[in-house]
ROBAMI-961651 format. One record per atom (N, C-alpha, C): residue in three letters; atom name; x, z, y. Coordinates in pm, 1 decimal. Layout:
<sepas>
+---------+-------+----------+----------+----------+
: residuo : atomo :       px :       pz :       py :
+---------+-------+----------+----------+----------+
:     ALA :    CA :        X :        Z :        Y :
...
+---------+-------+----------+----------+----------+
</sepas>
This chain:
<sepas>
+---------+-------+----------+----------+----------+
: residuo : atomo :       px :       pz :       py :
+---------+-------+----------+----------+----------+
:     GLN :     N :  10682.7 :  11735.3 :   9579.7 :
:     GLN :    CA :  10563.3 :  11728.3 :   9655.0 :
:     GLN :     C :  10449.0 :  11697.3 :   9560.1 :
:     VAL :     N :  10331.9 :  11731.8 :   9611.7 :
:     VAL :    CA :  10205.7 :  11720.4 :   9533.1 :
:     VAL :     C :  10188.8 :  11562.8 :   9514.0 :
:     GLN :     N :  10154.9 :  11534.4 :   9383.0 :
:     GLN :    CA :  10119.3 :  11396.1 :   9350.3 :
:     GLN :     C :  10000.0 :  11405.5 :   9250.5 :
:     LEU :     N :   9899.3 :  11310.8 :   9266.7 :
:     LEU :    CA :   9791.5 :  11308.0 :   9182.3 :
:     LEU :     C :   9778.0 :  11166.6 :   9141.1 :
:     LEU :     N :   9808.2 :  11127.4 :   9016.6 :
:     LEU :    CA :   9811.8 :  10990.0 :   8965.4 :
:     LEU :     C :   9699.7 :  10963.1 :   8873.1 :
:     GLN :     N :   9610.4 :  10880.0 :   8923.0 :
:     GLN :    CA :   9491.9 :  10841.8 :   8849.3 :
:     GLN :     C :   9514.0 :  10726.3 :   8755.4 :
:     SER :     N :   9418.9 :  10733.5 :   8643.4 :
:     SER :    CA :   9413.3 :  10623.7 :   8548.1 :
:     SER :     C :   9281.5 :  10599.6 :   8496.7 :
:     GLY :     N :   9253.9 :  10490.3 :   8433.8 :
:     GLY :    CA :   9118.0 :  10477.4 :   8375.0 :
:     GLY :     C :   9037.5 :  10384.8 :   8474.2 :
:     GLY :     N :   8908.6 :  10384.3 :   8443.7 :
:     GLY :    CA :   8822.9 :  10305.2 :   8534.0 :
:     GLY :     C :   8819.4 :  10156.8 :   8490.6 :
:     GLY :     N :   8754.7 :  10071.7 :   8560.4 :
:     GLY :    CA :   8731.9 :   9937.8 :   8519.7 :
:     GLY :     C :   8588.7 :   9889.1 :   8530.5 :
:     LEU :     N :   8568.0 :   9779.2 :   8452.5 :
:     LEU :    CA :   8428.7 :   9726.8 :   8447.7 :
:     LEU :     C :   8363.9 :   9776.9 :   8316.8 :
:     VAL :     N :   8238.4 :   9808.0 :   8331.4 :
:     VAL :    CA :   8156.8 :   9850.1 :   8208.7 :
:     VAL :     C :   8014.6 :   9817.8 :   8232.7 :
:     GLN :     N :   7943.9 :   9784.2 :   8123.2 :
:     GLN :    CA :   7802.2 :   9746.5 :   8136.5 :
:     GLN :     C :   7718.2 :   9876.7 :   8151.8 :
:     PRO :     N :   7605.3 :   9860.8 :   8213.5 :
:     PRO :    CA :   7503.5 :   9967.1 :   8225.6 :
:     PRO :     C :   7484.3 :  10041.4 :   8080.5 :
:     GLY :     N :   7486.1 :  10167.9 :   8082.9 :
:     GLY :    CA :   7475.3 :  10242.1 :   7966.5 :
:     GLY :     C :   7601.7 :  10271.4 :   7900.6 :
:     GLY :     N :   7708.0 :  10215.0 :   7944.2 :
:     GLY :    CA :   7837.1 :  10234.3 :   7881.0 :
:     GLY :     C :   7914.3 :  10363.8 :   7930.2 :
:     SER :     N :   8034.7 :  10378.3 :   7885.0 :
:     SER :    CA :   8116.3 :  10503.3 :   7919.7 :
:     SER :     C :   8257.5 :  10461.7 :   7962.2 :
:     LEU :     N :   8306.5 :  10551.5 :   8047.0 :
:     LEU :    CA :   8450.1 :  10538.7 :   8078.3 :
:     LEU :     C :   8501.2 :  10674.3 :   8104.6 :
:     ARG :     N :   8629.5 :  10693.2 :   8087.6 :
:     ARG :    CA :   8698.4 :  10819.9 :   8118.5 :
:     ARG :     C :   8803.1 :  10794.0 :   8232.7 :
:     LEU :     N :   8808.4 :  10879.5 :   8316.9 :
:     LEU :    CA :   8900.7 :  10877.7 :   8424.6 :
:     LEU :     C :   8999.1 :  10997.5 :   8404.4 :
:     SER :     N :   9136.7 :  10985.4 :   8426.5 :
:     SER :    CA :   9230.5 :  11087.0 :   8419.3 :
:     SER :     C :   9302.6 :  11099.9 :   8556.0 :
:     CYS :     N :   9348.2 :  11220.7 :   8577.6 :
:     CYS :    CA :   9419.2 :  11236.1 :   8699.4 :
:     CYS :     C :   9540.5 :  11348.3 :   8663.7 :
:     ALA :     N :   9654.9 :  11287.9 :   8662.2 :
:     ALA :    CA :   9773.1 :  11370.6 :   8623.3 :
:     ALA :     C :   9839.5 :  11420.4 :   8752.7 :
:     ALA :     N :   9848.0 :  11558.3 :   8756.1 :
:     ALA :    CA :   9899.4 :  11625.3 :   8872.3 :
:     ALA :     C :  10042.7 :  11674.6 :   8844.6 :
:     SER :     N :  10107.9 :  11681.3 :   8958.8 :
:     SER :    CA :  10253.9 :  11736.6 :   8964.3 :
:     SER :     C :  10279.5 :  11784.8 :   9097.5 :
:     GLY :     N :  10380.6 :  11871.0 :   9103.2 :
:     GLY :    CA :  10428.4 :  11928.1 :   9227.6 :
:     GLY :     C :  10360.1 :  12064.4 :   9264.8 :
:     PHE :     N :  10272.6 :  12111.9 :   9178.9 :
:     PHE :    CA :  10213.6 :  12250.6 :   9202.1 :
:     PHE :     C :  10179.3 :  12309.5 :   9071.6 :
:     THR :     N :  10141.2 :  12436.7 :   9078.4 :
:     THR :    CA :  10109.9 :  12507.2 :   8950.2 :
:     THR :     C :   9962.1 :  12472.4 :   8929.0 :
:     PHE :     N :   9937.0 :  12372.3 :   8836.7 :
:     PHE :    CA :   9812.3 :  12303.1 :   8817.4 :
:     PHE :     C :   9703.9 :  12410.0 :   8775.3 :
:     SER :     N :   9743.5 :  12497.7 :   8690.9 :
:     SER :    CA :   9651.5 :  12592.0 :   8622.3 :
:     SER :     C :   9590.4 :  12690.3 :   8734.2 :
:     ASN :     N :   9652.0 :  12700.3 :   8847.3 :
:     ASN :    CA :   9609.7 :  12790.3 :   8947.3 :
:     ASN :     C :   9495.8 :  12742.2 :   9041.6 :
:     TYR :     N :   9478.0 :  12604.3 :   9029.6 :
:     TYR :    CA :   9394.5 :  12543.5 :   9127.9 :
:     TYR :     C :   9275.8 :  12465.2 :   9069.1 :
:     GLY :     N :   9164.8 :  12471.5 :   9138.9 :
:     GLY :    CA :   9046.6 :  12389.7 :   9100.0 :
:     GLY :     C :   9076.7 :  12251.9 :   9129.3 :
:     MET :     N :   9007.9 :  12157.8 :   9077.1 :
:     MET :    CA :   9014.9 :  12016.8 :   9100.1 :
:     MET :     C :   8881.6 :  11953.1 :   9101.5 :
:     SER :     N :   8869.5 :  11853.8 :   9178.2 :
:     SER :    CA :   8735.4 :  11780.4 :   9204.2 :
:     SER :     C :   8754.5 :  11632.1 :   9180.1 :
:     TRP :     N :   8644.8 :  11562.9 :   9158.3 :
:     TRP :    CA :   8631.8 :  11425.5 :   9163.1 :
:     TRP :     C :   8521.7 :  11385.1 :   9263.2 :
:     TYR :     N :   8564.5 :  11282.8 :   9350.0 :
:     TYR :    CA :   8478.9 :  11237.8 :   9444.4 :
:     TYR :     C :   8454.5 :  11086.3 :   9420.9 :
:     ARG :     N :   8364.2 :  11021.0 :   9478.2 :
:     ARG :    CA :   8356.5 :  10879.1 :   9479.5 :
:     ARG :     C :   8295.4 :  10830.0 :   9617.6 :
:     GLN :     N :   8337.6 :  10704.7 :   9633.5 :
:     GLN :    CA :   8282.3 :  10640.5 :   9760.4 :
:     GLN :     C :   8237.9 :  10501.1 :   9716.1 :
:     ALA :     N :   8108.3 :  10464.6 :   9745.9 :
:     ALA :    CA :   8058.0 :  10339.7 :   9725.6 :
:     ALA :     C :   8072.7 :  10264.5 :   9860.1 :
:     PRO :     N :   8067.0 :  10130.8 :   9837.9 :
:     PRO :    CA :   8079.7 :  10040.6 :   9969.0 :
:     PRO :     C :   7969.5 :  10076.3 :  10069.5 :
:     GLY :     N :   8011.7 :  10103.7 :  10192.0 :
:     GLY :    CA :   7915.3 :  10136.9 :  10293.5 :
:     GLY :     C :   7859.1 :  10273.9 :  10307.6 :
:     LYS :     N :   7907.5 :  10353.6 :  10204.4 :
:     LYS :    CA :   7860.1 :  10491.4 :  10198.2 :
:     LYS :     C :   7981.6 :  10592.0 :  10221.1 :
:     GLU :     N :   7923.7 :  10717.6 :  10248.6 :
:     GLU :    CA :   8035.4 :  10813.6 :  10263.9 :
:     GLU :     C :   8086.7 :  10868.6 :  10132.0 :
:     ARG :     N :   8204.9 :  10924.0 :  10127.0 :
:     ARG :    CA :   8251.9 :  10973.4 :  10011.7 :
:     ARG :     C :   8179.5 :  11095.8 :   9975.7 :
:     GLU :     N :   8153.0 :  11109.4 :   9841.7 :
:     GLU :    CA :   8070.1 :  11225.4 :   9797.7 :
:     GLU :     C :   8132.1 :  11304.7 :   9690.0 :
:     LEU :     N :   8101.8 :  11427.2 :   9676.9 :
:     LEU :    CA :   8155.2 :  11508.5 :   9567.1 :
:     LEU :     C :   8067.7 :  11483.3 :   9439.3 :
:     VAL :     N :   8148.8 :  11454.7 :   9329.4 :
:     VAL :    CA :   8085.6 :  11419.7 :   9198.3 :
:     VAL :     C :   8082.6 :  11548.5 :   9102.7 :
:     ALA :     N :   8202.4 :  11598.6 :   9103.2 :
:     ALA :    CA :   8213.3 :  11723.6 :   9012.4 :
:     ALA :     C :   8340.4 :  11798.4 :   9045.4 :
:     ARG :     N :   8341.5 :  11921.5 :   9012.1 :
:     ARG :    CA :   8456.5 :  12007.7 :   9032.9 :
:     ARG :     C :   8473.5 :  12109.8 :   8921.9 :
:     ILE :     N :   8593.2 :  12141.5 :   8888.7 :
:     ILE :    CA :   8625.1 :  12244.8 :   8796.4 :
:     ILE :     C :   8720.7 :  12336.0 :   8852.2 :
:     PHE :     N :   8684.0 :  12472.0 :   8846.5 :
:     PHE :    CA :   8762.3 :  12576.0 :   8885.6 :
:     PHE :     C :   8877.5 :  12614.7 :   8799.5 :
:     SER :     N :   8964.6 :  12698.3 :   8850.0 :
:     SER :    CA :   9087.2 :  12724.4 :   8766.0 :
:     SER :     C :   9050.0 :  12800.6 :   8649.0 :
:     GLY :     N :   8935.1 :  12870.9 :   8648.5 :
:     GLY :    CA :   8889.5 :  12954.2 :   8536.0 :
:     GLY :     C :   8814.3 :  12856.6 :   8436.8 :
:     GLY :     N :   8779.1 :  12738.4 :   8466.4 :
:     GLY :    CA :   8717.1 :  12641.2 :   8384.1 :
:     GLY :     C :   8563.1 :  12627.8 :   8404.4 :
:     SER :     N :   8511.8 :  12690.6 :   8498.3 :
:     SER :    CA :   8374.0 :  12678.8 :   8537.7 :
:     SER :     C :   8360.5 :  12553.3 :   8615.0 :
:     THR :     N :   8240.9 :  12477.0 :   8600.3 :
:     THR :    CA :   8215.1 :  12348.3 :   8651.8 :
:     THR :     C :   8097.7 :  12341.3 :   8726.2 :
:     ASN :     N :   8084.4 :  12249.1 :   8823.5 :
:     ASN :    CA :   7949.5 :  12215.5 :   8878.3 :
:     ASN :     C :   7950.7 :  12060.0 :   8910.4 :
:     TYR :     N :   7829.4 :  12011.3 :   8929.9 :
:     TYR :    CA :   7810.7 :  11866.1 :   8935.6 :
:     TYR :     C :   7710.5 :  11827.3 :   9042.2 :
:     ALA :     N :   7720.7 :  11707.5 :   9095.3 :
:     ALA :    CA :   7611.9 :  11656.0 :   9171.9 :
:     ALA :     C :   7497.9 :  11630.0 :   9087.8 :
:     ASP :     N :   7376.7 :  11636.4 :   9145.6 :
:     ASP :    CA :   7258.1 :  11623.5 :   9075.2 :
:     ASP :     C :   7249.7 :  11475.9 :   9015.0 :
:     SER :     N :   7311.1 :  11383.9 :   9085.8 :
:     SER :    CA :   7299.6 :  11243.3 :   9039.7 :
:     SER :     C :   7367.9 :  11216.8 :   8916.3 :
:     VAL :     N :   7475.5 :  11306.5 :   8866.6 :
:     VAL :    CA :   7547.0 :  11275.2 :   8749.5 :
:     VAL :     C :   7527.0 :  11389.4 :   8652.4 :
:     LYS :     N :   7455.9 :  11486.6 :   8679.7 :
:     LYS :    CA :   7434.2 :  11595.7 :   8591.5 :
:     LYS :     C :   7379.5 :  11557.4 :   8455.3 :
:     GLY :     N :   7439.6 :  11593.5 :   8349.1 :
:     GLY :    CA :   7394.5 :  11551.9 :   8223.8 :
:     GLY :     C :   7460.1 :  11429.8 :   8168.6 :
:     ARG :     N :   7529.9 :  11355.9 :   8258.7 :
:     ARG :    CA :   7584.9 :  11227.2 :   8218.1 :
:     ARG :     C :   7735.2 :  11239.8 :   8224.3 :
:     PHE :     N :   7784.2 :  11301.2 :   8325.4 :
:     PHE :    CA :   7932.7 :  11319.9 :   8347.3 :
:     PHE :     C :   7982.4 :  11453.4 :   8305.7 :
:     THR :     N :   8106.3 :  11460.4 :   8262.0 :
:     THR :    CA :   8168.0 :  11583.9 :   8220.9 :
:     THR :     C :   8315.2 :  11602.7 :   8279.2 :
:     ILE :     N :   8340.1 :  11690.9 :   8360.3 :
:     ILE :    CA :   8468.5 :  11722.4 :   8409.3 :
:     ILE :     C :   8535.8 :  11825.4 :   8322.1 :
:     SER :     N :   8670.3 :  11794.7 :   8284.9 :
:     SER :    CA :   8738.6 :  11885.3 :   8209.6 :
:     SER :     C :   8895.3 :  11891.7 :   8252.4 :
:     ARG :     N :   8957.2 :  11992.6 :   8200.6 :
:     ARG :    CA :   9103.3 :  11992.5 :   8240.1 :
:     ARG :     C :   9185.0 :  12031.9 :   8115.5 :
:     ASP :     N :   9310.4 :  11988.6 :   8114.2 :
:     ASP :    CA :   9404.4 :  12022.8 :   8018.1 :
:     ASP :     C :   9527.6 :  12077.6 :   8098.5 :
:     ASN :     N :   9531.5 :  12204.0 :   8094.8 :
:     ASN :    CA :   9640.4 :  12269.6 :   8178.5 :
:     ASN :     C :   9779.4 :  12253.5 :   8120.7 :
:     ALA :     N :   9785.9 :  12225.5 :   7988.5 :
:     ALA :    CA :   9923.6 :  12190.1 :   7920.0 :
:     ALA :     C :   9964.5 :  12059.7 :   7967.7 :
:     LYS :     N :   9875.5 :  11965.2 :   8008.8 :
:     LYS :    CA :   9905.5 :  11830.8 :   8037.9 :
:     LYS :     C :   9894.2 :  11816.4 :   8186.7 :
:     ASN :     N :   9860.2 :  11919.4 :   8273.9 :
:     ASN :    CA :   9847.6 :  11911.8 :   8392.6 :
:     ASN :     C :   9752.5 :  11798.7 :   8451.2 :
:     THR :     N :   9638.4 :  11783.3 :   8377.2 :
:     THR :    CA :   9558.5 :  11662.2 :   8389.6 :
:     THR :     C :   9408.4 :  11708.6 :   8398.4 :
:     VAL :     N :   9330.5 :  11647.6 :   8487.2 :
:     VAL :    CA :   9192.9 :  11663.6 :   8491.2 :
:     VAL :     C :   9129.2 :  11524.7 :   8448.6 :
:     TYR :     N :   9010.5 :  11544.1 :   8387.6 :
:     TYR :    CA :   8933.5 :  11427.5 :   8335.1 :
:     TYR :     C :   8801.3 :  11417.8 :   8385.0 :
:     LEU :     N :   8745.7 :  11300.1 :   8392.4 :
:     LEU :    CA :   8607.5 :  11283.2 :   8421.5 :
:     LEU :     C :   8547.3 :  11183.5 :   8314.5 :
:     GLN :     N :   8470.1 :  11242.1 :   8221.8 :
:     GLN :    CA :   8415.9 :  11153.5 :   8117.4 :
:     GLN :     C :   8273.8 :  11112.6 :   8179.0 :
:     MET :     N :   8255.2 :  10982.4 :   8177.4 :
:     MET :    CA :   8121.9 :  10921.9 :   8241.4 :
:     MET :     C :   8057.1 :  10852.2 :   8130.1 :
:     ASN :     N :   7932.3 :  10892.9 :   8103.5 :
:     ASN :    CA :   7843.9 :  10834.6 :   7995.6 :
:     ASN :     C :   7725.8 :  10792.1 :   8064.2 :
:     SER :     N :   7652.5 :  10709.3 :   7995.7 :
:     SER :    CA :   7519.7 :  10649.9 :   8044.1 :
:     SER :     C :   7541.2 :  10594.6 :   8186.5 :
:     LEU :     N :   7632.3 :  10521.0 :   8205.9 :
:     LEU :    CA :   7672.4 :  10477.5 :   8344.3 :
:     LEU :     C :   7551.9 :  10382.8 :   8395.8 :
:     LYS :     N :   7534.1 :  10388.6 :   8524.0 :
:     LYS :    CA :   7428.3 :  10312.2 :   8600.5 :
:     LYS :     C :   7509.5 :  10235.0 :   8700.4 :
:     SER :     N :   7429.1 :  10129.7 :   8750.7 :
:     SER :    CA :   7488.5 :  10051.1 :   8854.5 :
:     SER :     C :   7522.4 :  10127.1 :   8985.4 :
:     GLU :     N :   7442.4 :  10230.7 :   9006.6 :
:     GLU :    CA :   7452.1 :  10309.6 :   9123.0 :
:     GLU :     C :   7587.6 :  10405.2 :   9111.4 :
:     ASP :     N :   7651.9 :  10397.9 :   9001.3 :
:     ASP :    CA :   7764.7 :  10481.4 :   8982.5 :
:     ASP :     C :   7895.4 :  10386.2 :   9030.3 :
:     THR :     N :   7868.2 :  10273.8 :   9060.8 :
:     THR :    CA :   7988.3 :  10182.3 :   9107.2 :
:     THR :     C :   8034.1 :  10238.0 :   9236.4 :
:     ALA :     N :   8164.6 :  10260.4 :   9240.5 :
:     ALA :    CA :   8228.3 :  10324.1 :   9336.8 :
:     ALA :     C :   8391.5 :  10331.5 :   9319.0 :
:     VAL :     N :   8463.4 :  10361.2 :   9417.5 :
:     VAL :    CA :   8597.0 :  10401.5 :   9403.6 :
:     VAL :     C :   8590.4 :  10562.8 :   9379.3 :
:     TYR :     N :   8667.2 :  10601.0 :   9273.2 :
:     TYR :    CA :   8662.3 :  10741.3 :   9233.0 :
:     TYR :     C :   8805.5 :  10807.2 :   9270.1 :
:     TYR :     N :   8803.9 :  10916.9 :   9326.4 :
:     TYR :    CA :   8919.1 :  10995.5 :   9367.4 :
:     TYR :     C :   8920.9 :  11131.8 :   9305.1 :
:     CYS :     N :   9039.1 :  11176.0 :   9265.2 :
:     CYS :    CA :   9060.9 :  11318.9 :   9240.2 :
:     CYS :     C :   9120.7 :  11402.2 :   9343.0 :
:     LYS :     N :   9099.5 :  11524.5 :   9364.7 :
:     LYS :    CA :   9142.4 :  11592.5 :   9479.6 :
:     LYS :     C :   9172.7 :  11738.4 :   9429.5 :
:     LYS :     N :   9280.0 :  11794.3 :   9481.6 :
:     LYS :    CA :   9311.4 :  11931.4 :   9464.5 :
:     LYS :     C :   9233.3 :  12024.3 :   9549.2 :
:     PHE :     N :   9187.9 :  12137.5 :   9505.1 :
:     PHE :    CA :   9128.7 :  12223.8 :   9596.8 :
:     PHE :     C :   9215.3 :  12273.9 :   9709.9 :
:     GLY :     N :   9153.8 :  12302.0 :   9813.5 :
:     GLY :    CA :   9228.1 :  12378.9 :   9914.2 :
:     GLY :     C :   9313.7 :  12303.3 :  10017.8 :
:     ASP :     N :   9335.1 :  12170.7 :  10002.5 :
:     ASP :    CA :   9403.2 :  12098.0 :  10085.9 :
:     ASP :     C :   9373.2 :  11952.2 :  10085.5 :
:     SER :     N :   9449.2 :  11870.0 :  10138.0 :
:     SER :    CA :   9408.0 :  11720.4 :  10156.1 :
:     SER :     C :   9478.4 :  11632.2 :  10058.0 :
:     TYR :     N :   9524.4 :  11672.2 :   9949.6 :
:     TYR :    CA :   9582.4 :  11585.5 :   9854.0 :
:     TYR :     C :   9485.0 :  11507.5 :   9772.9 :
:     TRP :     N :   9492.3 :  11382.9 :   9773.4 :
:     TRP :    CA :   9402.9 :  11309.1 :   9700.9 :
:     TRP :     C :   9476.3 :  11208.1 :   9602.2 :
:     GLY :     N :   9413.2 :  11165.2 :   9484.8 :
:     GLY :    CA :   9455.8 :  11063.0 :   9408.9 :
:     GLY :     C :   9441.4 :  10925.4 :   9480.7 :
:     GLN :     N :   9505.1 :  10825.6 :   9420.4 :
:     GLN :    CA :   9513.3 :  10691.4 :   9487.1 :
:     GLN :     C :   9377.4 :  10617.2 :   9479.9 :
:     GLY :     N :   9288.1 :  10669.1 :   9397.6 :
:     GLY :    CA :   9156.3 :  10607.4 :   9382.0 :
:     GLY :     C :   9158.2 :  10502.6 :   9265.3 :
:     THR :     N :   9047.9 :  10495.4 :   9196.7 :
:     THR :    CA :   9040.3 :  10398.3 :   9090.6 :
:     THR :     C :   8890.6 :  10329.4 :   9092.4 :
:     GLN :     N :   8883.3 :  10206.1 :   9076.7 :
:     GLN :    CA :   8755.4 :  10139.0 :   9094.8 :
:     GLN :     C :   8676.2 :  10152.6 :   8954.2 :
:     VAL :     N :   8554.3 :  10189.0 :   8968.5 :
:     VAL :    CA :   8455.1 :  10189.3 :   8857.9 :
:     VAL :     C :   8348.9 :  10095.1 :   8895.4 :
:     THR :     N :   8325.0 :   9987.6 :   8818.9 :
:     THR :    CA :   8221.2 :   9888.4 :   8840.1 :
:     THR :     C :   8120.9 :   9894.3 :   8726.4 :
:     VAL :     N :   8000.0 :   9912.8 :   8744.5 :
:     VAL :    CA :   7891.8 :   9914.7 :   8637.5 :
:     VAL :     C :   7802.8 :   9792.9 :   8664.2 :
:     SER :     N :   7826.6 :   9696.2 :   8573.4 :
:     SER :    CA :   7753.7 :   9577.3 :   8593.3 :
:     SER :     C :   7733.6 :   9488.8 :   8460.2 :
:     SER :     N :   7624.6 :   9430.9 :   8451.5 :
:     SER :    CA :   7607.2 :   9338.5 :   8336.8 :
:     SER :     C :   7656.4 :   9199.5 :   8363.5 :
+---------+-------+----------+----------+----------+
</sepas>
């Protein structure tokens, strides 16, 4: 069955960096796009970034220029590199496989001094 196992996250000061990972199994990873979403307290879940099977990417305006999504098909893993973090980036982050409702378990990112 499809599994998405996230790692990374934690507490970081404003201006700092974190990298999230999402290891996939149960499907042919290289054939599918992957996305990162986030949900802050009291807010709806929002799309942060996505990467298509061919490697093209797009980003929410709020993270453009600061976050980078990438993938390693040999490791069946998608990454989210987050730089210049701001307090408003605080949220639970989720990875998701395109085309269905498989989500990672979520990981907390807290940006605070």
